[in-house]
N, C-alpha and C positions, 0 to 999 in steps of 0.2 A: 078791841085792840089788838089780836092776835096778827091778824091782817094788816092793820096799821104799821103795825110796825115793820113789816116787812115792803111796804109798800115805801116807805121812809128810807128805809136802807137799799131799796134799786134806785129811789131819787140822787142819795146820797154814793150810789157808785157811780154815775155817770157826772156826779159833780165832781168825784175826787179824779175819775179819769182825765177831764180837763184840766184840772189841776196841775198834774205831774206832766201832762202832755206840753202844758204852755211853760213850765220851768225846765225840762229837760229837751225838748225839742232842737231847740238850738245847737247841742253839741254835736247833732249830725250834719249840721252845714258849717261847720268850724271852717273845713277848707275854703269856702266861698266868703266867710267872712274874713278871711285873713287875706284873700284876694282883693275883695271890694273895697273892706276899710281901712286895711295896712295895719292888722294886727298883729303881734310877735306871740311866741308861746307864751310870754308873762299876761298879756294882754287877752288872752283866750282864757287862761285863769284865773284874770280879775273877770270875765263873764260870770262864769260859776262863783266862785271867792264872795263877789259883792251880793248876788243874791242873798248865796246862804247866810252872809254876817248882819246884813240889814233884817232879814228872817228872826235868826237869833235873838237878834236885838230888840226886838217888838214884840217878841213872841211870850215873855210874861205878862206884859200887859195886856194882848191879848187873850190869854188865860184869864187874867181878872176878869176881862170884859164879860167872858161870853158865862162865869159864875156870877155875874149880876146882871145882864141884860138877857134879853131874849135871844136865845142861840138861832134857832131858825132864822131870824132877821139878821142876826150879825153873819149867817152863812150866804145868804141872800145879797147883803153890801159885800162881802170880801170877793165874792163870783163875780159881781159888776163890776169892782175895781181891777183884779187884776185882769179882767179881760180888755178892758180898756188900755190898761199897759202893754197886754200882749199886739194889742191894735198899730197900737203907736210905734211897737217896735218895725213893721214892716215900712215905716217911713223915714228910718233913722238915715241920715247920711253922712256920722261921722261919730268916732269910737264913743267920746264924750257923751253924747246923746244917748247911745247903747246902755253905756253906764248906768246913766241916772235912771234909764227907764228898767233895770235888772234890780236896782233901788228900790223904786217901785213897786214891783212887783214882788219882791219880798216883804215888804212894808204890808200890802194888800193880801198877798196868799197867808199871811200868819196864822190871819184871821179864823180861818177855816178849820185846821184840823183840831185845834182844841175845842170847839164846838161842835164840830160833829163827830167827833169820838165819842164827847159826855152825851150828846143828845142820842146816841146811840146805846151808851148805856143807860142812858135813862128810859130807854121802850124794851130794851133787852136786859133781863135778869142772869142769875150765874148759870141758868140751864139753856142759854145761848148766847152768853153775849161774848166768849171767845170766839166763837164761830162766826157770829155777824161781823164781829170786828176785821177777822181774816177775810172775809166775801171783801168789805170796804178795803183793806189793804190789797187786796187782789185788781181793784179798781185804779189803785196808784200805778201800781206795775204795769197794768194794762196800757194805763195812759202812756207811760213810757215809752213800751214798744209801739203802740198805735203813733205816737207823735215821731217816734225815732225814725220809723218807714215811712210816714206819710213827708215828713222834713227830707229823705233822702231822695224819695221820687219826685216829688214837686221842686225839690233842689237842683235835680239832675236834670229837670224837664225844662222849667219855667223861671227857675231863679227863686232866690228863699224869700222874698218878700211876699209872696203870696201866703205860707204857710201862715203868717201872723195876721193875716187878714182874713183866713179862714178860723182861725182856732178863737181870734178876738171874737167874731162875730158871732159864733155858735156858743159860746160863752154867756154873752150878751143876752141873747135869746132863753138860754136856760135859766139865767138869773130871772128873767123877769117872771120866769113858770113858778120859780122855787119862791119868790117873794111873793105869791096869790095862794099857791097849794102849800108851801110845807108850815108845820106850827110844830110848838113846841110840845113834850110828852105831859101829861098830868103825872105828877110826880110828888114823892115828898119834900122835892126841892121848894115846890112852890108855897109849903108851910114852912119855910127855913127862912128864917130872918137874913140877911145880908150880915155877915160878921165882918167886921174891921181886918183890915190886910194883914195887921201886927198878929191877929188871932189866928188868920190862915197861914200865917208862915211858921208859926211856932208848933202850929197842929202837924204840917209837912215834917218837920225838923224830928219831930217824935215818932215818924212814921219810918223806922229804919230801910224797909222794904224801899223807899223812894229813892234813897241813896243809893242801893244796888243798881236799881232800873236805870237810873239816871247815868250811872260810869258804866254799864256794859253797852246801854243805847247809844252813848254818845262815842265808845270804841266802836261799833258795829256800823255807826252814820260814815264813819272816817271811810271805811272799803265801798259801802253802799253809794256814795256821791266819787268817789275818785273812780269807779266801774263807770257811773251812771254819766261823767264827764269825758273819760278819755279811751272809753273801748270802741267806741265807731272810730275815732280817730288810730286807735290801735291796728285794728281787721284793715282800715284805710292804708296806712302805711308799713306795716308788718307783710300784710300778706295780699295786698296790691288790690281790695275789692273795688268792684266801683261806689258810687257814691251813696246810691240806694242799697246796695247789698251789705256794703258797712252799715249804715245806718239802722239796718234790719239786723246783721248777726250783734253789734253793739247793743242792743237793748233785748233782741229775744230772749238770748241762752240766759242771762242772768235774771231779766225779770218776769220771763216765762216760768223758771224754777222758783223764784221767790213766789211768786204768785199761789201756785200750785202748793208750795210749803206752809202757805199761811192759814190757807183754808183748810187745808189737813191738820194743821198745827192746833188751830182754834177749835176743831171737831175733838181732838186729844185734849187739850187743854183743859175744855170745860169739863170734861170725862173726869180727868185726875185731880181736878179742883172740886169736884163733889164729895173726893173722900178725906181732901186737904187741901186746902189753896196753895201752901207752901211746896207742893210737889211741882209748879209751874218752875220755879225756879231751879230745881233739879232738871227738869226737862230742857229748860233753855241751856244750861250749861252743857250738857250732855250733846245736843246737837250740834253748838258750836265747835266743840271740841272733834266731832266728826268732820264740820266743813274745813276747818282750817288746813289741813293734808292736802287738798284738791287744787289748791292755789298753786304747790309745787310742779302745777303742768306749766308756768310760764317758765320754769326752769331750763333752758337749751330752747332750741327750736322745735313747736310742733306743729303739726297742720292746723288748719283753720278749725277743721272738724272734730280734732281732740280737744283744742282750746273752749272750743263753745261746749263741747259735751260737758267739760269739766265743770266748766262755770254754770251750766245749767243744776248738774246736781250740786255745786255747791249754795247757790240761790235756794235750793228747793230745800236742804239743811238748814241753810240761812233763815227761809220762812217759816221752817218747824219750832225755831229756836224763840224766833222774834214774836212771834203771835200771841207769847206769853206775856210780852211786855204790860200793854196798856188794860188788862183784863188784871194783871195781879195788883195795878194802884187801885184799880177803881173797886177792887174786894176790899181792899182797906180803908178806902177815903168814903165818906161819905158826897153825896151828888153835889153840894156846895162848894165842895173843894176840889172836883174831878178837873176842870177844866185849867184851873189854876196849875194843879200837877202837871199837866200834858203841857201847858204853854213852858213852863219853865222847863220840861223835859225836851223837848224841840228847841228851846233855846240853846241847850247845850249841844245837841244834836248836829243842830248846823252852825252854829257858830265853828265848833273843832272840825266840823264835815268839811267847811268852808277852808280853815287850814289846811286841813288835808288836802285839799284841791289845790292850794296857791303853793303849798309847799313841794308839791308834785310836778306841778308846771316849771318851777325852779329846778327840778332834778332832773327833770326830763331832758333839760338842755346840756345834762354832762351825761347822763344814764339812758340805755333803751327804755320804753314803756315798761317793757315785761320784768324790770326790774324793780319799777314800782309795783307793779301786781303782785310781785313775789312777797314784796315786804307785807302786803296785806294781811298775810298766813300768820305773822306772829301778832297782828292787832288781833285778828278774831280770836286767836289762841287766849290772848290776855281777856277779851270779853268771858271768855268759858270759866277762867279762873276765877274772875269777880263772881259770877254767878253761882257755881259751885262754893266759893268760900263764903255767899250770903245763906246758901241753902246748909250749911253745918253748921254756922253759926247760930242763926235763929231757931228761937225754943218754940215748939208748939203754941204755947200761950203767949207768945210773941206776934203770933198771926190773927189779925181778928177775925173772927166769923164774915165770910162772904156777905154783902147785902145782897139783897133781893129788889130785883128793879118792878114795877109795878104790874108788868105780863107775868111775873110769877106768882103775884099772891092771890 
């Protein structure tokens, strides 16, 4: 079991990387889509928002399925489905086709994270849970960087369509391997009967920490998706970088900072949770409070290096904070309810994040993109206030003892 849990994490790392590459790489070729498909700024915003809204609308169902069916099988099915949608994106000839495929991408990708994060929690107990989730989270940010960089280079040299053929084909190959090799963990979930949906929802409603995590995660997702959607375009138009350089700069600083932060934050989170799981909330709020002022770099005209450095540090501090979210919920919930909670969290994150992306597309026709990024400082500060309010409000007796996974027994 000790070796198996890390082997499963290694496979999920690469699946997670493809997951985020497929959903975010398209932003690096927005100038080409604007030219070839005649998309306006609002149309480009719709490319991101339609994905997030379809993802959010179906995420609660994805969580329910992952708590009732085989998590490993859902992961393989999800990977095959979104890879097929990605492959088909390279064949579109008009905006309507692209919009439909972005909706399909959201519906198929939403099955992945609730199943994958709960599977990691099944394999890893409190001694390594946050660290394992931090490593997996770093795969998502790695996928954003790799996808954006690859998109920029391919777009500048041979066009944007080969990008989607390459990503989709790689995903289909990995899906076949996952279907053959990946298996569910032997855990207490196998001995638990599936409970009615009404029972699950009432149980979540009686878990106060879930509401705090849902609220702060939704706020943080606004900044995450606005950066993912618009940073490449910002570096292209504001600093005059090439398409390849803008694709790299628009993903590297934020996502590498976030990846490093989630790994370090997971390590720290596991250690404070051994004393008291409630301390995860405190750390989350403090790190968000430290991250928010860094976005003031967008006030006035700064060099690309100054902006990139500030965004990298912001991503690092944000990662230190957000690495506490899912481990905190998994500490409080039995295995049979974890995917459902993660599904609802994803629904809120992507729905509100999609609204943020769409609203920013509207405002950027009237204000510079830098003003949109500057406004994210207030949103992140609000997430800090929510987290610290939860920490100060919950009594020790309201925080359930963290459950151990099979590997820790």
